[in-house]
Biopython code that builds the backbone (N, CA, C, O; Angstrom):
import numpy as np
from Bio.PDB.StructureBuilder import StructureBuilder

atoms = [
    (1, "UNK", "N", (96.247, 71.999, 130.667)),
    (1, "UNK", "CA", (96.021, 74.005, 130.004)),
    (1, "UNK", "C", (97.542, 74.159, 129.503)),
    (1, "UNK", "O", (97.716, 74.582, 128.360)),
    (2, "UNK", "N", (98.524, 73.873, 130.211)),
    (2, "UNK", "CA", (99.412, 74.443, 129.865)),
    (2, "UNK", "C", (99.828, 74.043, 127.729)),
    (2, "UNK", "O", (100.510, 74.477, 126.800)),
    (3, "UNK", "N", (99.193, 73.360, 127.935)),
    (3, "UNK", "CA", (98.926, 72.601, 125.689)),
    (3, "UNK", "C", (98.118, 73.529, 125.494)),
    (3, "UNK", "O", (98.831, 74.318, 124.874)),
    (4, "UNK", "N", (96.820, 74.154, 125.609)),
    (4, "UNK", "CA", (96.171, 74.781, 125.338)),
    (4, "UNK", "C", (97.005, 76.628, 125.359)),
    (4, "UNK", "O", (96.639, 77.519, 124.592)),
    (5, "UNK", "N", (97.929, 76.765, 126.235)),
    (5, "UNK", "CA", (98.268, 78.028, 125.759)),
    (5, "UNK", "C", (99.245, 77.924, 124.841)),
    (5, "UNK", "O", (99.202, 78.793, 123.970)),
    (6, "UNK", "N", (100.343, 76.924, 124.740)),
    (6, "UNK", "CA", (101.031, 77.308, 123.188)),
    (6, "UNK", "C", (100.153, 76.749, 122.186)),
    (6, "UNK", "O", (100.837, 76.825, 121.166)),
    (7, "UNK", "N", (98.753, 76.096, 121.784)),
    (7, "UNK", "CA", (98.622, 75.953, 120.757)),
    (7, "UNK", "C", (97.973, 77.519, 120.342)),
    (7, "UNK", "O", (97.343, 77.759, 119.313)),
    (8, "UNK", "N", (98.287, 78.438, 121.364)),
    (8, "UNK", "CA", (97.358, 79.559, 121.059)),
    (8, "UNK", "C", (98.610, 80.396, 120.335)),
    (8, "UNK", "O", (98.772, 81.084, 119.328)),
    (9, "UNK", "N", (99.357, 79.938, 121.413)),
    (9, "UNK", "CA", (100.401, 80.435, 121.123)),
    (9, "UNK", "C", (101.485, 80.313, 119.938)),
    (9, "UNK", "O", (102.304, 81.129, 119.516)),
    (10, "UNK", "N", (101.250, 79.270, 119.638)),
    (10, "UNK", "CA", (101.535, 79.004, 118.132)),
    (10, "UNK", "C", (100.495, 80.207, 117.216)),
    (10, "UNK", "O", (100.711, 81.297, 116.686)),
    (11, "UNK", "N", (99.486, 79.453, 117.358)),
    (11, "UNK", "CA", (98.210, 80.338, 116.308)),
    (11, "UNK", "C", (98.461, 81.400, 116.093)),
    (11, "UNK", "O", (98.229, 81.763, 114.940)),
    (12, "UNK", "N", (99.133, 82.576, 117.198)),
    (12, "UNK", "CA", (99.496, 84.187, 117.274)),
    (12, "UNK", "C", (100.344, 84.062, 115.976)),
    (12, "UNK", "O", (99.960, 84.697, 114.994)),
    (13, "UNK", "N", (101.571, 83.225, 115.879)),
    (13, "UNK", "CA", (102.205, 82.848, 115.483)),
    (13, "UNK", "C", (102.258, 82.542, 114.403)),
    (13, "UNK", "O", (102.480, 83.432, 113.582)),
    (14, "UNK", "N", (102.140, 81.629, 114.099)),
    (14, "UNK", "CA", (101.113, 81.080, 112.605)),
    (14, "UNK", "C", (100.406, 82.202, 111.344)),
    (14, "UNK", "O", (100.354, 82.253, 110.115)),
    (15, "UNK", "N", (99.873, 83.109, 112.662)),
    (15, "UNK", "CA", (98.521, 84.663, 112.212)),
    (15, "UNK", "C", (99.249, 85.431, 111.209)),
    (15, "UNK", "O", (99.209, 85.580, 109.987)),
    (16, "UNK", "N", (100.296, 86.093, 112.729)),
    (16, "UNK", "CA", (101.170, 86.819, 112.350)),
    (16, "UNK", "C", (102.215, 86.730, 110.892)),
    (16, "UNK", "O", (102.401, 87.504, 109.952)),
    (17, "UNK", "N", (102.662, 85.623, 111.190)),
    (17, "UNK", "CA", (103.458, 85.065, 109.926)),
    (17, "UNK", "C", (103.312, 85.047, 108.988)),
    (17, "UNK", "O", (104.225, 85.066, 108.163)),
    (18, "UNK", "N", (101.111, 84.965, 108.496)),
    (18, "UNK", "CA", (100.696, 84.377, 107.407)),
    (18, "UNK", "C", (100.758, 86.052, 106.548)),
    (18, "UNK", "O", (101.115, 86.448, 105.439)),
    (19, "UNK", "N", (100.177, 86.686, 107.823)),
    (19, "UNK", "CA", (99.813, 88.319, 107.517)),
    (19, "UNK", "C", (101.826, 89.350, 107.400)),
    (19, "UNK", "O", (102.750, 89.311, 108.212)),
    (20, "UNK", "N", (101.806, 89.487, 107.152)),
    (20, "UNK", "CA", (103.132, 89.695, 107.309)),
    (20, "UNK", "C", (103.457, 89.233, 106.292)),
    (20, "UNK", "O", (103.450, 90.069, 105.389)),
    (21, "UNK", "N", (103.918, 87.708, 105.834)),
    (21, "UNK", "CA", (104.713, 87.291, 104.723)),
    (21, "UNK", "C", (103.373, 87.473, 103.877)),
    (21, "UNK", "O", (103.786, 87.670, 102.735)),
    (22, "UNK", "N", (102.410, 87.498, 103.859)),
    (22, "UNK", "CA", (101.399, 88.718, 102.670)),
    (22, "UNK", "C", (101.827, 89.148, 101.925)),
    (22, "UNK", "O", (102.322, 88.806, 100.851)),
    (23, "UNK", "N", (101.561, 90.610, 102.825)),
    (23, "UNK", "CA", (102.291, 91.614, 102.674)),
    (23, "UNK", "C", (103.405, 92.094, 102.154)),
    (23, "UNK", "O", (103.410, 93.137, 101.499)),
    (24, "UNK", "N", (104.550, 91.332, 102.409)),
    (24, "UNK", "CA", (105.548, 91.070, 102.111)),
    (24, "UNK", "C", (105.743, 90.466, 100.290)),
    (24, "UNK", "O", (106.630, 90.655, 99.457)),
    (25, "UNK", "N", (104.444, 89.696, 100.260)),
    (25, "UNK", "CA", (105.019, 89.166, 99.043)),
    (25, "UNK", "C", (104.502, 89.236, 98.164)),
    (25, "UNK", "O", (104.703, 88.428, 97.258)),
    (26, "UNK", "N", (103.196, 90.707, 98.009)),
    (26, "UNK", "CA", (102.252, 91.642, 97.426)),
    (26, "UNK", "C", (103.684, 92.771, 96.777)),
    (26, "UNK", "O", (103.912, 93.406, 95.747)),
    (27, "UNK", "N", (104.297, 92.540, 97.954)),
    (27, "UNK", "CA", (105.373, 94.574, 98.242)),
    (27, "UNK", "C", (106.420, 93.606, 96.799)),
    (27, "UNK", "O", (106.680, 94.372, 95.871)),
    (28, "UNK", "N", (107.066, 91.873, 96.551)),
    (28, "UNK", "CA", (107.583, 92.168, 95.918)),
    (28, "UNK", "C", (107.042, 91.128, 94.230)),
    (28, "UNK", "O", (107.708, 90.665, 93.304)),
    (29, "UNK", "N", (105.703, 91.141, 94.509)),
    (29, "UNK", "CA", (105.222, 90.929, 93.318)),
    (29, "UNK", "C", (105.056, 92.136, 92.333)),
    (29, "UNK", "O", (105.072, 92.141, 91.102)),
    (30, "UNK", "N", (104.884, 93.203, 93.272)),
    (30, "UNK", "CA", (104.758, 94.610, 92.847)),
    (30, "UNK", "C", (105.582, 95.527, 92.485)),
    (30, "UNK", "O", (105.310, 96.572, 91.894)),
    (31, "UNK", "N", (107.081, 94.974, 92.999)),
    (31, "UNK", "CA", (108.500, 96.003, 92.409)),
    (31, "UNK", "C", (108.792, 95.252, 91.451)),
    (31, "UNK", "O", (109.057, 95.781, 90.371)),
    (32, "UNK", "N", (108.837, 93.266, 91.634)),
    (32, "UNK", "CA", (108.851, 92.622, 89.793)),
    (32, "UNK", "C", (108.029, 92.896, 88.550)),
    (32, "UNK", "O", (108.411, 92.821, 87.382)),
    (33, "UNK", "N", (106.731, 93.256, 89.047)),
    (33, "UNK", "CA", (106.420, 93.784, 87.814)),
    (33, "UNK", "C", (106.904, 95.182, 87.271)),
    (33, "UNK", "O", (106.939, 95.429, 86.065)),
    (34, "UNK", "N", (107.378, 96.328, 88.523)),
    (34, "UNK", "CA", (107.900, 97.931, 88.119)),
    (34, "UNK", "C", (108.612, 97.171, 87.150)),
    (34, "UNK", "O", (108.382, 96.726, 86.026)),
    (35, "UNK", "N", (109.763, 97.174, 88.142)),
    (35, "UNK", "CA", (110.881, 96.831, 86.673)),
    (35, "UNK", "C", (110.837, 95.974, 85.140)),
    (35, "UNK", "O", (111.582, 96.179, 84.182)),
    (36, "UNK", "N", (109.707, 94.942, 85.244)),
    (36, "UNK", "CA", (109.349, 94.374, 83.913)),
    (36, "UNK", "C", (109.334, 95.553, 82.942)),
    (36, "UNK", "O", (109.998, 95.930, 81.976)),
    (37, "UNK", "N", (108.116, 96.022, 83.744)),
    (37, "UNK", "CA", (107.595, 96.815, 82.504)),
    (37, "UNK", "C", (108.148, 98.310, 82.738)),
    (37, "UNK", "O", (107.576, 99.302, 82.285)),
    (38, "UNK", "N", (109.361, 98.351, 83.520)),
    (38, "UNK", "CA", (110.547, 99.828, 83.207)),
    (38, "UNK", "C", (111.340, 99.063, 82.522)),
    (38, "UNK", "O", (111.255, 99.589, 81.412)),
    (39, "UNK", "N", (112.212, 97.990, 82.386)),
    (39, "UNK", "CA", (113.110, 97.349, 81.761)),
    (39, "UNK", "C", (111.997, 97.530, 79.887)),
    (39, "UNK", "O", (112.436, 97.092, 78.824)),
    (40, "UNK", "N", (110.935, 98.089, 80.000)),
    (40, "UNK", "CA", (110.557, 97.601, 78.365)),
    (40, "UNK", "C", (110.449, 98.843, 77.723)),
    (40, "UNK", "O", (110.087, 98.937, 76.550)),
    (41, "UNK", "N", (110.823, 100.064, 78.622)),
    (41, "UNK", "CA", (110.191, 101.534, 78.447)),
    (41, "UNK", "C", (111.226, 103.096, 78.463)),
    (41, "UNK", "O", (111.537, 104.082, 79.131)),
    (42, "UNK", "N", (111.455, 102.257, 76.949)),
    (42, "UNK", "CA", (113.260, 103.391, 77.261)),
    (42, "UNK", "C", (112.606, 104.360, 76.311)),
    (42, "UNK", "O", (112.817, 105.508, 76.701)),
    (43, "UNK", "N", (112.032, 104.327, 75.427)),
    (43, "UNK", "CA", (111.411, 104.993, 74.365)),
    (43, "UNK", "C", (109.850, 106.111, 75.179)),
    (43, "UNK", "O", (109.446, 107.187, 74.738)),
    (44, "UNK", "N", (109.411, 105.486, 76.186)),
    (44, "UNK", "CA", (108.337, 106.170, 77.006)),
    (44, "UNK", "C", (108.765, 106.589, 77.208)),
    (44, "UNK", "O", (109.990, 106.480, 77.153)),
    (45, "UNK", "N", (107.699, 108.053, 77.918)),
    (45, "UNK", "CA", (108.115, 109.220, 78.392)),
    (45, "UNK", "C", (106.950, 109.084, 80.185)),
    (45, "UNK", "O", (105.983, 108.322, 80.200)),
    (46, "UNK", "N", (107.231, 109.724, 81.132)),
    (46, "UNK", "CA", (107.778, 109.933, 82.104)),
    (46, "UNK", "C", (106.323, 109.588, 82.778)),
    (46, "UNK", "O", (105.863, 108.888, 83.680)),
    (47, "UNK", "N", (105.918, 110.448, 81.850)),
    (47, "UNK", "CA", (104.022, 110.627, 82.475)),
    (47, "UNK", "C", (103.410, 108.853, 82.421)),
    (47, "UNK", "O", (102.537, 108.336, 83.118)),
    (48, "UNK", "N", (104.249, 108.242, 81.324)),
    (48, "UNK", "CA", (103.258, 107.437, 80.495)),
    (48, "UNK", "C", (104.153, 106.165, 81.606)),
    (48, "UNK", "O", (103.260, 105.546, 82.186)),
    (49, "UNK", "N", (105.547, 105.630, 82.045)),
    (49, "UNK", "CA", (105.644, 105.016, 82.556)),
    (49, "UNK", "C", (105.002, 104.871, 84.461)),
    (49, "UNK", "O", (104.733, 103.921, 85.195)),
    (50, "UNK", "N", (104.984, 106.708, 84.642)),
    (50, "UNK", "CA", (104.506, 106.799, 85.988)),
    (50, "UNK", "C", (102.839, 106.425, 85.994)),
    (50, "UNK", "O", (102.183, 106.218, 87.014)),
    (51, "UNK", "N", (102.354, 106.393, 84.684)),
    (51, "UNK", "CA", (100.770, 105.794, 84.797)),
    (51, "UNK", "C", (100.916, 104.121, 84.884)),
    (51, "UNK", "O", (100.407, 103.600, 85.876)),
    (52, "UNK", "N", (101.492, 103.365, 84.036)),
    (52, "UNK", "CA", (102.510, 102.584, 84.096)),
    (52, "UNK", "C", (102.021, 101.189, 85.498)),
    (52, "UNK", "O", (101.193, 100.315, 85.756)),
    (53, "UNK", "N", (103.432, 101.959, 86.080)),
    (53, "UNK", "CA", (103.066, 101.470, 88.073)),
    (53, "UNK", "C", (102.359, 102.137, 88.244)),
    (53, "UNK", "O", (102.980, 102.613, 89.194)),
    (54, "UNK", "N", (101.473, 102.736, 88.212)),
    (54, "UNK", "CA", (100.398, 103.277, 89.402)),
    (54, "UNK", "C", (99.615, 102.088, 89.138)),
    (54, "UNK", "O", (99.583, 101.169, 89.957)),
    (55, "UNK", "N", (98.953, 102.048, 87.993)),
    (55, "UNK", "CA", (98.015, 100.458, 87.251)),
    (55, "UNK", "C", (98.282, 99.473, 88.058)),
    (55, "UNK", "O", (97.518, 98.954, 88.873)),
    (56, "UNK", "N", (99.801, 99.111, 87.742)),
    (56, "UNK", "CA", (100.261, 98.054, 88.562)),
    (56, "UNK", "C", (100.165, 97.873, 89.805)),
    (56, "UNK", "O", (99.981, 96.774, 90.327)),
    (57, "UNK", "N", (100.328, 99.374, 90.635)),
    (57, "UNK", "CA", (99.641, 99.348, 91.970)),
    (57, "UNK", "C", (98.516, 99.502, 92.377)),
    (57, "UNK", "O", (98.278, 99.782, 93.552)),
    (58, "UNK", "N", (97.803, 99.376, 91.661)),
    (58, "UNK", "CA", (96.302, 98.679, 91.556)),
    (58, "UNK", "C", (95.988, 98.139, 91.215)),
    (58, "UNK", "O", (94.770, 98.232, 91.366)),
    (59, "UNK", "N", (96.306, 97.166, 90.539)),
    (59, "UNK", "CA", (96.125, 95.421, 90.027)),
    (59, "UNK", "C", (96.597, 94.785, 91.062)),
    (59, "UNK", "O", (96.242, 93.656, 91.402)),
    (60, "UNK", "N", (97.601, 95.625, 91.740)),
    (60, "UNK", "CA", (98.026, 94.452, 92.735)),
    (60, "UNK", "C", (97.980, 95.102, 94.307)),
    (60, "UNK", "O", (98.708, 94.838, 95.263)),
    (61, "UNK", "N", (96.730, 96.150, 94.195)),
    (61, "UNK", "CA", (96.527, 96.140, 95.857)),
    (61, "UNK", "C", (97.754, 97.420, 96.741)),
    (61, "UNK", "O", (97.664, 97.940, 97.853)),
    (62, "UNK", "N", (98.331, 97.498, 96.150)),
    (62, "UNK", "CA", (99.450, 99.052, 96.631)),
    (62, "UNK", "C", (99.288, 99.603, 97.125)),
    (62, "UNK", "O", (99.976, 100.422, 96.516)),
    (63, "UNK", "N", (98.842, 100.266, 98.084)),
    (63, "UNK", "CA", (98.292, 101.788, 98.556)),
    (63, "UNK", "C", (99.635, 103.196, 98.564)),
    (63, "UNK", "O", (100.117, 103.916, 99.438)),
    (64, "UNK", "N", (99.835, 103.022, 97.009)),
    (64, "UNK", "CA", (100.302, 103.925, 97.211)),
    (64, "UNK", "C", (100.121, 104.562, 96.094)),
    (64, "UNK", "O", (99.589, 103.978, 95.150)),
    (65, "UNK", "N", (100.513, 105.815, 96.000)),
    (65, "UNK", "CA", (99.545, 107.386, 95.887)),
    (65, "UNK", "C", (100.677, 107.919, 94.184)),
    (65, "UNK", "O", (101.846, 107.716, 94.513)),
    (66, "UNK", "N", (100.647, 108.328, 93.055)),
    (66, "UNK", "CA", (101.416, 109.160, 92.199)),
    (66, "UNK", "C", (102.528, 110.004, 93.151)),
    (66, "UNK", "O", (103.725, 109.786, 93.338)),
    (67, "UNK", "N", (101.717, 110.960, 93.625)),
    (67, "UNK", "CA", (103.156, 111.694, 94.847)),
    (67, "UNK", "C", (104.337, 111.531, 95.123)),
    (67, "UNK", "O", (105.352, 112.225, 95.055)),
    (68, "UNK", "N", (103.787, 109.278, 95.846)),
    (68, "UNK", "CA", (104.966, 109.469, 96.298)),
    (68, "UNK", "C", (106.209, 108.583, 96.034)),
    (68, "UNK", "O", (107.172, 108.365, 96.769)),
    (69, "UNK", "N", (105.777, 107.879, 94.098)),
    (69, "UNK", "CA", (106.703, 108.327, 93.116)),
    (69, "UNK", "C", (108.187, 108.717, 93.173)),
    (69, "UNK", "O", (108.424, 109.540, 94.058)),
    (70, "UNK", "N", (108.798, 108.491, 92.751)),
    (70, "UNK", "CA", (109.737, 109.461, 92.091)),
    (70, "UNK", "C", (110.392, 107.947, 90.873)),
    (70, "UNK", "O", (110.687, 106.753, 90.917)),
    (71, "UNK", "N", (110.293, 109.281, 89.777)),
    (71, "UNK", "CA", (110.547, 108.158, 88.556)),
    (71, "UNK", "C", (111.739, 109.214, 88.185)),
    (71, "UNK", "O", (111.710, 110.397, 88.524)),
    (72, "UNK", "N", (113.296, 108.312, 87.078)),
    (72, "UNK", "CA", (114.033, 109.194, 86.909)),
    (72, "UNK", "C", (114.546, 108.451, 85.387)),
    (72, "UNK", "O", (114.468, 107.240, 85.179)),
    (73, "UNK", "N", (115.087, 109.479, 84.382)),
    (73, "UNK", "CA", (115.023, 108.583, 83.104)),
    (73, "UNK", "C", (116.292, 109.060, 82.795)),
    (73, "UNK", "O", (116.275, 110.290, 82.763)),
    (74, "UNK", "N", (118.296, 108.192, 82.354)),
    (74, "UNK", "CA", (119.024, 108.558, 82.314)),
    (74, "UNK", "C", (118.932, 107.994, 81.056)),
    (74, "UNK", "O", (117.956, 107.260, 80.897)),
    (75, "UNK", "N", (119.718, 108.142, 80.074)),
    (75, "UNK", "CA", (120.380, 107.262, 78.115)),
    (75, "UNK", "C", (118.748, 106.488, 78.574)),
    (75, "UNK", "O", (117.583, 106.848, 78.403)),
    (76, "UNK", "N", (119.346, 105.357, 79.178)),
    (76, "UNK", "CA", (118.735, 103.520, 79.329)),
    (76, "UNK", "C", (118.740, 103.456, 80.277)),
    (76, "UNK", "O", (118.639, 102.265, 80.571)),
    (77, "UNK", "N", (118.832, 104.338, 81.519)),
    (77, "UNK", "CA", (118.413, 104.113, 83.026)),
    (77, "UNK", "C", (117.440, 103.843, 83.817)),
    (77, "UNK", "O", (117.819, 104.446, 84.821)),
    (78, "UNK", "N", (116.579, 103.430, 84.058)),
    (78, "UNK", "CA", (115.335, 104.297, 85.064)),
    (78, "UNK", "C", (115.186, 103.588, 86.217)),
    (78, "UNK", "O", (115.352, 102.423, 86.580)),
    (79, "UNK", "N", (114.827, 104.618, 86.688)),
    (79, "UNK", "CA", (114.564, 104.274, 88.351)),
    (79, "UNK", "C", (113.342, 105.632, 88.591)),
    (79, "UNK", "O", (113.025, 106.787, 88.309)),
    (80, "UNK", "N", (112.883, 103.905, 89.637)),
    (80, "UNK", "CA", (111.680, 103.935, 90.102)),
    (80, "UNK", "C", (112.015, 103.908, 91.827)),
    (80, "UNK", "O", (112.515, 102.886, 92.297)),
    (81, "UNK", "N", (111.628, 105.397, 92.958)),
    (81, "UNK", "CA", (111.198, 104.910, 93.712)),
    (81, "UNK", "C", (110.285, 105.727, 94.730)),
    (81, "UNK", "O", (109.542, 106.705, 94.648)),
    (82, "UNK", "N", (110.557, 105.153, 95.384)),
    (82, "UNK", "CA", (108.812, 104.977, 97.098)),
    (82, "UNK", "C", (109.275, 104.720, 97.794)),
    (82, "UNK", "O", (110.421, 104.290, 97.926)),
    (83, "UNK", "N", (108.165, 105.000, 98.722)),
    (83, "UNK", "CA", (107.206, 104.470, 99.385)),
    (83, "UNK", "C", (106.321, 104.447, 99.333)),
    (83, "UNK", "O", (105.748, 105.079, 98.445)),
    (84, "UNK", "N", (105.171, 103.202, 100.869)),
    (84, "UNK", "CA", (104.405, 103.946, 100.783)),
    (84, "UNK", "C", (104.265, 102.791, 102.027)),
    (84, "UNK", "O", (105.162, 102.028, 102.386)),
    (85, "UNK", "N", (102.653, 102.891, 102.678)),
    (85, "UNK", "CA", (102.512, 102.304, 104.104)),
    (85, "UNK", "C", (101.260, 101.167, 104.551)),
    (85, "UNK", "O", (100.071, 101.292, 104.257)),
    (86, "UNK", "N", (101.760, 100.244, 105.194)),
    (86, "UNK", "CA", (100.013, 99.570, 104.954)),
    (86, "UNK", "C", (100.013, 99.137, 106.019)),
    (86, "UNK", "O", (101.092, 98.822, 106.520)),
    (87, "UNK", "N", (98.770, 98.966, 106.757)),
    (87, "UNK", "CA", (98.240, 98.342, 108.484)),
    (87, "UNK", "C", (97.993, 97.103, 107.568)),
    (87, "UNK", "O", (97.378, 96.816, 106.541)),
    (88, "UNK", "N", (99.057, 96.346, 108.787)),
    (88, "UNK", "CA", (98.476, 94.927, 109.438)),
    (88, "UNK", "C", (98.196, 94.618, 110.237)),
    (88, "UNK", "O", (98.873, 95.308, 111.000)),
    (89, "UNK", "N", (97.438, 93.810, 111.015)),
    (89, "UNK", "CA", (96.437, 93.117, 111.653)),
    (89, "UNK", "C", (97.977, 92.467, 111.987)),
    (89, "UNK", "O", (98.450, 92.110, 110.908)),
    (90, "UNK", "N", (98.490, 92.316, 112.590)),
    (90, "UNK", "CA", (99.750, 91.222, 113.455)),
    (90, "UNK", "C", (98.815, 89.695, 113.875)),
    (90, "UNK", "O", (98.575, 88.570, 113.436)),
    (91, "UNK", "N", (98.504, 90.651, 115.101)),
    (91, "UNK", "CA", (97.322, 89.848, 115.872)),
    (91, "UNK", "C", (96.515, 89.946, 115.973)),
    (91, "UNK", "O", (96.436, 90.775, 116.880)),
    (92, "UNK", "N", (94.973, 89.528, 115.501)),
    (92, "UNK", "CA", (93.242, 90.062, 116.164)),
    (92, "UNK", "C", (93.625, 90.977, 116.992)),
    (92, "UNK", "O", (94.288, 90.714, 117.995)),
    (93, "UNK", "N", (93.121, 92.562, 116.553)),
    (93, "UNK", "CA", (92.576, 93.511, 116.683)),
    (93, "UNK", "C", (94.105, 94.301, 117.438)),
    (93, "UNK", "O", (94.326, 94.815, 118.534)),
    (94, "UNK", "N", (94.681, 94.134, 116.577)),
    (94, "UNK", "CA", (96.152, 94.844, 116.779)),
    (94, "UNK", "C", (96.427, 94.822, 115.146)),
    (94, "UNK", "O", (96.044, 93.828, 114.529)),
    (95, "UNK", "N", (97.093, 95.913, 114.424)),
    (95, "UNK", "CA", (97.045, 97.020, 113.703)),
    (95, "UNK", "C", (98.840, 97.001, 114.207)),
    (95, "UNK", "O", (99.331, 97.140, 115.327)),
    (96, "UNK", "N", (99.313, 96.835, 113.237)),
    (96, "UNK", "CA", (100.911, 97.742, 112.653)),
    (96, "UNK", "C", (100.782, 98.254, 111.853)),
    (96, "UNK", "O", (100.126, 97.795, 110.918)),
    (97, "UNK", "N", (101.538, 99.882, 111.803)),
    (97, "UNK", "CA", (101.835, 100.303, 110.732)),
    (97, "UNK", "C", (103.686, 99.861, 110.280)),
    (97, "UNK", "O", (104.792, 100.047, 110.788)),
    (98, "UNK", "N", (103.173, 99.256, 109.147)),
    (98, "UNK", "CA", (103.801, 98.976, 107.857)),
    (98, "UNK", "C", (104.543, 99.659, 107.124)),
    (98, "UNK", "O", (103.972, 99.761, 106.038)),
    (99, "UNK", "N", (105.784, 100.340, 107.111)),
    (99, "UNK", "CA", (106.691, 100.923, 105.614)),
    (99, "UNK", "C", (106.318, 100.757, 104.624)),
    (99, "UNK", "O", (105.151, 101.148, 104.621)),
    (100, "UNK", "N", (106.643, 100.315, 103.489)),
    (100, "UNK", "CA", (108.097, 99.189, 102.859)),
    (100, "UNK", "C", (108.512, 100.334, 101.483)),
    (100, "UNK", "O", (107.910, 101.353, 101.147)),
    (101, "UNK", "N", (109.507, 99.837, 101.005)),
    (101, "UNK", "CA", (109.962, 101.183, 100.093)),
    (101, "UNK", "C", (110.197, 100.326, 98.477)),
    (101, "UNK", "O", (110.811, 99.429, 97.900)),
    (102, "UNK", "N", (109.751, 100.802, 98.414)),
    (102, "UNK", "CA", (110.597, 100.481, 96.201)),
    (102, "UNK", "C", (111.554, 101.051, 96.006)),
    (102, "UNK", "O", (111.687, 102.240, 96.295)),
    (103, "UNK", "N", (112.675, 100.154, 95.333)),
    (103, "UNK", "CA", (113.603, 100.847, 94.914)),
    (103, "UNK", "C", (113.915, 100.035, 93.623)),
    (103, "UNK", "O", (114.612, 99.022, 93.685)),
    (104, "UNK", "N", (113.328, 100.545, 92.312)),
    (104, "UNK", "CA", (114.397, 99.699, 91.041)),
    (104, "UNK", "C", (115.015, 100.660, 90.142)),
    (104, "UNK", "O", (115.028, 101.870, 89.915)),
    (105, "UNK", "N", (115.610, 99.374, 89.662)),
    (105, "UNK", "CA", (116.850, 100.138, 89.358)),
    (105, "UNK", "C", (117.064, 99.785, 87.616)),
    (105, "UNK", "O", (118.267, 100.042, 87.642)),
    (106, "UNK", "N", (116.869, 99.478, 86.446)),
    (106, "UNK", "CA", (117.473, 98.703, 85.079)),
    (106, "UNK", "C", (117.492, 99.817, 83.901)),
    (106, "UNK", "O", (117.082, 100.959, 83.697)),
    (107, "UNK", "N", (118.158, 98.872, 83.303)),
    (107, "UNK", "CA", (119.087, 98.958, 81.889)),
    (107, "UNK", "C", (117.281, 98.310, 81.067)),
    (107, "UNK", "O", (116.545, 97.323, 81.042)),
    (108, "UNK", "N", (117.460, 100.461, 80.253)),
    (108, "UNK", "CA", (116.068, 99.374, 78.881)),
    (108, "UNK", "C", (116.185, 98.367, 77.956)),
    (108, "UNK", "O", (117.293, 98.351, 77.419)),
    (109, "UNK", "N", (115.604, 97.725, 77.676)),
    (109, "UNK", "CA", (115.902, 96.880, 76.918)),
    (109, "UNK", "C", (115.919, 97.341, 75.594)),
    (109, "UNK", "O", (117.024, 97.099, 75.108)),
    (110, "UNK", "N", (115.198, 97.880, 74.829)),
    (110, "UNK", "CA", (114.683, 98.898, 73.645)),
    (110, "UNK", "C", (115.129, 99.923, 73.154)),
    (110, "UNK", "O", (114.514, 100.494, 72.253)),
]
sb = StructureBuilder()
sb.init_structure("model")
sb.init_model(0)
sb.init_chain("A")
sb.init_seg("    ")
for serial, (resi, resn, name, xyz) in enumerate(atoms, 1):
    if name == "N":
        sb.init_residue(resn, " ", resi, " ")
    sb.init_atom(name, np.array(xyz, "f"), 0.0, 1.0, " ", f" {name:<3s}", serial, name[0])
structure = sb.get_structure()
C-alpha cells in the first residue's frame, strides 16, 4: 500500500510538471518568436508589428488579445509588453489560473 501511494504521488508530480512545463515552453517560444519578429520591424508601422505578434500568438495558441499588448517604438528600439492568463490542469480536475508576462525589448537591425 505504501508503494502504491508513492507511485500515485509521483504520477501527480510528473503530471503537474508536464502541464506547467508545457505552458512555460509555449510562453518562451512565443517570446522568442516575438523578439525575432521585432528585430526586423524597424521600418514597419506599429499596427503591422501588432498584427505580426497576434499572428504568432494564434499560431502558437497563446491566449492573448490585442488590447493586452503594448507596443512602443522609438528610434531603433521596439518594446512589446503584455500579459495573458492560461488555465492549467495541475492535477486531474484541479485547474489553476496562471499569469504570464511578455516583455520583449529589442534593437532592430534594419
